[in-house]
Kinemage of the C-alpha trace (Angstrom):
@kinemage 1
@onewidth
@group {chain A} dominant
@subgroup {mainchain}
@vectorlist {calphas} color= white
{ca met a 1} P -84.664 108.566 -150.210
{ca phe a 2} L -84.163 104.919 -151.199
{ca val a 3} L -80.422 105.107 -150.508
{ca his a 4} L -81.030 106.841 -147.179
{ca asp a 5} L -83.576 104.231 -146.062
{ca thr a 6} L -81.313 101.371 -147.128
{ca leu a 7} L -78.340 102.727 -145.188
{ca leu a 8} L -80.505 103.413 -142.154
{ca thr a 9} L -81.925 99.889 -142.213
{ca arg a 10} L -78.463 98.363 -142.413
{ca leu a 11} L -77.169 100.478 -139.569
{ca lys a 12} L -80.041 99.324 -137.380
{ca arg a 13} L -79.232 95.676 -138.087
{ca gly a 14} L -75.849 95.912 -136.401
{ca cys a 15} L -73.285 93.146 -136.797
{ca glu a 16} L -74.499 90.359 -139.065
{ca thr a 17} L -71.531 88.010 -138.953
{ca met a 18} L -72.894 84.559 -138.206
{ca ser a 19} L -72.124 82.972 -134.847
{ca trp a 20} L -71.205 79.580 -136.332
{ca pro a 21} L -69.202 77.558 -135.364
{ca ala a 22} L -69.724 78.817 -131.818
{ca gly a 23} L -73.470 78.926 -132.469
{ca pro a 24} L -75.802 76.894 -134.697
{ca ala a 25} L -75.009 76.514 -138.377
{ca pro a 26} L -77.288 78.385 -140.795
{ca ala a 27} L -79.775 76.245 -142.693
{ca leu a 28} L -78.912 75.327 -146.269
{ca pro a 29} L -81.152 76.828 -148.948
{ca asp a 30} L -83.546 74.543 -150.812
{ca arg a 31} L -81.276 74.182 -153.828
{ca his a 32} L -78.554 72.736 -151.606
{ca gly a 33} L -79.760 69.358 -150.364
{ca gly a 34} L -76.546 68.679 -148.476
{ca ala a 35} L -74.612 65.433 -148.418
{ca leu a 36} L -76.100 62.304 -150.021
{ca arg a 37} L -76.502 58.974 -148.282
{ca val a 38} L -76.624 55.551 -149.931
{ca glu a 39} L -78.523 52.698 -148.256
{ca ser a 40} L -77.373 49.823 -150.442
{ca lys a 41} L -79.611 47.286 -148.692
{ca asn a 42} L -82.637 49.079 -150.092
{ca cys a 43} L -81.500 48.865 -153.710
{ca gln a 44} L -83.868 46.815 -155.849
{ca ala a 45} L -82.420 44.102 -158.054
{ca gly a 46} L -82.428 45.025 -161.733
{ca cys a 47} L -83.277 48.671 -161.138
{ca ala a 48} L -81.245 51.168 -163.164
{ca ala a 49} L -83.350 54.314 -162.802
{ca cys a 50} L -80.646 56.364 -161.099
{ca leu a 51} L -77.969 55.305 -163.582
{ca glu a 52} L -80.058 56.499 -166.482
{ca val a 53} L -80.545 60.041 -165.144
{ca cys a 54} L -77.067 60.717 -163.747
{ca pro a 55} L -75.410 63.296 -166.061
{ca thr a 56} L -71.814 62.532 -164.987
{ca glu a 57} L -71.873 58.745 -164.520
{ca ala a 58} L -71.260 59.264 -160.834
{ca ile a 59} L -73.491 56.243 -160.143
{ca thr a 60} L -72.335 52.779 -161.117
{ca arg a 61} L -73.650 49.280 -160.592
{ca leu a 62} L -71.822 45.999 -161.068
{ca pro a 63} L -73.748 42.797 -161.875
{ca asp a 64} L -75.566 41.435 -158.809
{ca gln a 65} L -74.377 44.433 -156.756
{ca pro a 66} L -76.187 47.470 -155.352
{ca val a 67} L -75.451 50.934 -156.683
{ca ala a 68} L -72.327 52.877 -155.777
{ca leu a 69} L -72.190 56.680 -155.779
{ca asp a 70} L -69.029 58.728 -156.293
{ca leu a 71} L -69.594 62.147 -154.724
{ca gly a 72} L -66.352 63.269 -156.368
{ca arg a 73} L -68.199 63.117 -159.707
{ca cys a 74} L -71.632 64.096 -158.429
{ca leu a 75} L -73.251 67.401 -159.376
{ca phe a 76} L -75.746 67.131 -156.496
{ca cys a 77} L -78.593 67.669 -158.960
{ca ala a 78} L -80.687 65.163 -156.956
{ca glu a 79} L -82.205 63.593 -160.069
{ca cys a 80} L -81.244 60.178 -158.672
{ca val a 81} L -83.114 60.938 -155.469
{ca lys a 82} L -86.229 61.837 -157.406
{ca val a 83} L -86.334 58.660 -159.531
{ca cys a 84} L -85.168 56.067 -156.979
{ca pro a 85} L -88.230 53.923 -156.141
{ca ser a 86} L -86.753 52.501 -152.957
{ca gly a 87} L -85.101 55.518 -151.311
{ca thr a 88} L -81.651 54.026 -151.704
{ca ile a 89} L -80.144 57.457 -152.336
{ca ser a 90} L -81.309 60.314 -150.152
{ca gln a 91} L -80.402 63.908 -149.283
{ca thr a 92} L -79.393 64.501 -145.682
{ca gly a 93} L -79.392 68.292 -145.540
{ca asp a 94} L -75.946 68.050 -143.912
{ca his a 95} L -73.532 70.788 -145.019
{ca arg a 96} L -70.453 68.746 -144.053
{ca leu a 97} L -68.869 67.393 -147.221
{ca ala a 98} L -65.082 67.694 -146.883
{ca val a 99} L -62.886 64.586 -146.842
{ca arg a 100} L -59.138 64.026 -146.838
{ca asp a 101} L -59.013 60.836 -148.918
{ca arg a 102} L -60.505 60.810 -152.409
{ca glu a 103} L -61.794 57.270 -151.782
{ca asp a 104} L -63.951 58.509 -148.933
{ca leu a 105} L -66.200 60.165 -151.517
{ca arg a 106} L -67.223 56.765 -152.895
{ca leu a 107} L -70.396 55.578 -151.147
{ca gly a 108} L -72.380 52.352 -151.310
{ca arg a 109} L -70.083 49.695 -149.943
{ca pro a 110} L -70.885 48.181 -146.513
{ca gly a 111} L -69.915 50.730 -143.873
{ca arg a 112} L -69.681 53.466 -146.501
{ca glu a 113} L -73.302 54.649 -146.513
{ca glu a 114} L -72.235 58.207 -145.776
{ca leu a 115} L -69.140 60.388 -145.838
{ca arg a 116} L -66.164 59.940 -143.523
{ca leu a 117} L -65.465 63.550 -142.705
{ca ala a 118} L -61.999 65.023 -142.968
{ca ala a 119} L -59.546 64.602 -140.142
{ca ala a 120} L -57.324 67.511 -139.105
{ca leu a 121} L -53.752 68.026 -140.247
{ca asp a 122} L -51.006 66.536 -138.119
{ca glu a 123} L -49.886 68.420 -135.048
{ca lys a 124} L -46.861 70.054 -136.714
{ca leu a 125} L -48.926 71.510 -139.569
{ca arg a 126} L -51.682 72.592 -137.207
{ca arg a 127} L -49.125 74.562 -135.228
{ca leu a 128} L -47.971 76.240 -138.449
{ca phe a 129} L -51.360 76.908 -140.068
{ca gly a 130} L -53.952 76.620 -137.305
{ca arg a 131} L -54.019 80.306 -136.406
{ca ser a 132} L -52.938 81.825 -139.705
{ca leu a 133} L -53.530 80.263 -143.118
{ca lys a 134} L -52.875 82.143 -146.352
{ca leu a 135} L -54.182 80.627 -149.573
{ca arg a 136} L -53.628 81.381 -153.231
{ca gln a 137} L -56.797 80.639 -155.228
{ca val a 138} L -56.268 79.077 -158.677
{ca ser a 139} L -59.171 79.002 -161.144
{ca ala a 140} L -58.129 76.179 -163.425
{ca gly a 141} L -60.703 76.360 -166.183
{ca gly a 142} L -63.937 76.381 -164.235
{ca cys a 143} L -67.198 78.276 -164.681
{ca asn a 144} L -66.586 80.633 -161.719
{ca ala a 145} L -69.449 79.218 -159.603
{ca cys a 146} L -67.054 77.685 -157.058
{ca glu a 147} L -64.960 80.854 -157.124
{ca ala a 148} L -68.062 82.905 -156.384
{ca asp a 149} L -69.081 80.810 -153.398
{ca thr a 150} L -65.487 80.922 -152.138
{ca asn a 151} L -65.433 84.728 -152.449
{ca val a 152} L -68.627 84.914 -150.398
{ca leu a 153} L -66.565 83.820 -147.399
{ca ala a 154} L -64.844 87.201 -147.388
{ca thr a 155} L -68.113 89.086 -146.884
{ca ile a 156} L -69.287 90.384 -143.530
{ca gly a 157} L -71.759 87.542 -143.088
{ca trp a 158} L -69.009 84.911 -143.044
{ca asp a 159} L -65.883 86.947 -142.189
{ca leu a 160} L -63.275 84.321 -143.080
{ca gly a 161} L -60.551 86.550 -141.661
{ca arg a 162} L -61.781 85.997 -138.080
{ca phe a 163} L -60.331 82.502 -138.327
{ca gly a 164} L -56.975 83.763 -139.555
{ca ile a 165} L -57.682 82.508 -143.110
{ca gln a 166} L -57.034 84.880 -145.992
{ca phe a 167} L -56.472 84.771 -149.751
{ca val a 168} L -53.256 86.308 -151.056
{ca ala a 169} L -52.185 87.489 -154.494
{ca ser a 170} L -48.808 85.774 -154.688
{ca pro a 171} L -48.146 82.060 -154.178
{ca arg a 172} L -44.848 83.046 -152.560
{ca his a 173} L -46.868 84.583 -149.725
{ca ala a 174} L -49.178 81.562 -149.441
{ca asp a 175} L -49.276 78.476 -147.272
{ca gly a 176} L -51.196 76.523 -149.887
{ca leu a 177} L -53.508 76.519 -152.882
{ca leu a 178} L -57.295 76.419 -153.192
{ca ile a 179} L -58.062 75.047 -156.653
{ca thr a 180} L -61.310 75.220 -158.589
{ca gly a 181} L -62.130 74.009 -162.086
{ca pro a 182} L -61.353 70.763 -163.977
{ca val a 183} L -57.743 71.845 -164.771
{ca ser a 184} L -57.723 72.532 -168.475
{ca lys a 185} L -54.633 71.756 -170.515
{ca asn a 186} L -54.071 75.466 -170.894
{ca met a 187} L -53.900 75.805 -167.072
{ca glu a 188} L -51.648 72.804 -166.385
{ca leu a 189} L -48.331 74.672 -166.598
{ca ala a 190} L -49.670 77.631 -164.642
{ca leu a 191} L -50.891 75.341 -161.877
{ca arg a 192} L -47.574 73.479 -161.706
{ca lys a 193} L -45.635 76.750 -161.499
{ca thr a 194} L -47.970 78.203 -158.888
{ca tyr a 195} L -47.664 75.072 -156.771
{ca ala a 196} L -43.884 75.137 -157.061
{ca ala a 197} L -43.798 78.771 -155.949
{ca val a 198} L -45.553 78.050 -152.627
{ca pro a 199} L -42.977 77.514 -149.858
{ca glu a 200} L -42.804 74.157 -148.071
{ca pro a 201} L -44.658 72.847 -146.189
{ca lys a 202} L -47.834 73.513 -148.134
{ca ile a 203} L -51.369 72.223 -148.511
{ca val a 204} L -53.713 71.898 -151.469
{ca ile a 205} L -57.515 72.085 -151.327
{ca ala a 206} L -59.726 71.021 -154.252
{ca val a 207} L -63.101 72.800 -154.159
{ca gly a 208} L -65.943 71.582 -156.328
{ca thr a 209} L -66.649 68.482 -158.357
{ca cys a 210} L -64.649 69.743 -161.316
{ca ala a 211} L -61.517 70.201 -159.230
{ca ile a 212} L -61.916 66.708 -157.776
{ca ser a 213} L -62.657 64.660 -160.909
{ca gly a 214} L -63.196 66.932 -163.895
{ca ala a 215} L -66.886 66.116 -164.054
{ca pro a 216} L -68.907 67.022 -166.097
{ca phe a 217} L -65.873 67.529 -168.354
{ca ala a 218} L -64.155 64.280 -167.363
{ca gly a 219} L -62.802 62.435 -170.353
{ca ser a 220} L -62.504 65.504 -172.556
{ca pro a 221} L -59.118 65.776 -174.303
{ca glu a 222} L -58.928 69.382 -173.134
{ca val a 223} L -59.025 68.745 -169.379
{ca leu a 224} L -56.904 66.746 -166.944
{ca asn a 225} L -59.794 65.494 -164.796
{ca gly a 226} L -59.073 67.454 -161.663
{ca ala a 227} L -56.298 68.867 -159.551
{ca ser a 228} L -54.911 65.550 -158.261
{ca ser a 229} L -53.656 64.731 -161.764
{ca val a 230} L -51.222 67.639 -161.424
{ca val a 231} L -50.555 68.253 -157.718
{ca pro a 232} L -51.159 66.314 -154.479
{ca val a 233} L -54.466 67.209 -152.805
{ca asp a 234} L -54.945 67.336 -149.028
{ca leu a 235} L -58.646 68.194 -148.840
{ca his a 236} L -61.562 67.490 -151.181
{ca ile a 237} L -64.780 69.529 -150.955
{ca pro a 238} L -67.368 68.231 -153.459
{ca gly a 239} L -70.335 70.149 -154.841
{ca cys a 240} L -71.424 72.055 -157.938
{ca pro a 241} L -70.756 74.445 -156.407
{ca pro a 242} L -70.336 73.586 -152.736
{ca his a 243} L -72.176 75.965 -150.434
{ca pro a 244} L -69.928 78.500 -148.641
{ca leu a 245} L -70.785 76.765 -145.358
{ca ser a 246} L -69.430 73.485 -146.746
{ca ile a 247} L -66.214 75.192 -147.850
{ca leu a 248} L -65.714 76.904 -144.491
{ca asp a 249} L -66.501 73.696 -142.612
{ca gly a 250} L -63.825 71.908 -144.647
{ca leu a 251} L -61.199 74.557 -143.991
{ca leu a 252} L -61.868 74.615 -140.251
{ca arg a 253} L -62.022 70.848 -140.066
{ca leu a 254} L -58.627 70.609 -141.762
{ca leu a 255} L -57.131 73.046 -139.265
{ca gly a 256} L -58.618 71.273 -136.259
{ca arg a 257} L -60.760 74.313 -135.404
{ca leu a 258} L -64.024 72.368 -134.988
{ca glu a 259} L -64.765 70.574 -131.755
{ca glu a 260} L -66.603 67.778 -133.515
{ca pro a 261} L -64.112 65.137 -134.715
{ca gly a 262} L -64.201 63.796 -138.284
{ca arg a 263} L -65.932 60.474 -138.790
């Protein structure tokens, strides 16, 4: 009876694929606070509360300077938000996190209070990949959280295939790589060979904080501190793990499939 009722309920629901990006984006769950913003002008002199609680040293502060936040090392645990007495660091609830340039993940300088979102590929690459993009996913020593949220995109709720984006088994059938994990030494050769097997032209997407900087494993003799130490990276999507909406937004932004331009 339980199975019968469950199937009947699901049949009555009909199609559940979300309407985004044509419709409104789904709200992020409570545990995903979205992108962080840094208002350096609010930072109190001599305060080090956020530095003391950051588990990955993503927050730094030079003498006589306000704090700087590297979202490429950030776990988005929001401990800094909780302890900051002046509201210098805040959660925006914005799912958009993808950037093209690694430096665009460093916030706190004047004019860098928030992320500069990823721009699309050039016209030639958009013509090649804009309607059909095949990716080989490489798990380079991670915990599988980023892989799990990437796999969610293949479910009926997200339906990644409707955008012409699919994951393939062989790098020789791929247009690029989607890399997760901090890139352990044991995965270095495999990643290099996989990258070499992808035909030119190709793109590389680093998903998750580990794949961007190695954090929280950065500095360990057993990891290479992210994908960019081994292969060139075209798109960075931070998070631990990034929400599926953030990953999909980054992919579509890279392909020029979103009407809203990158900042």
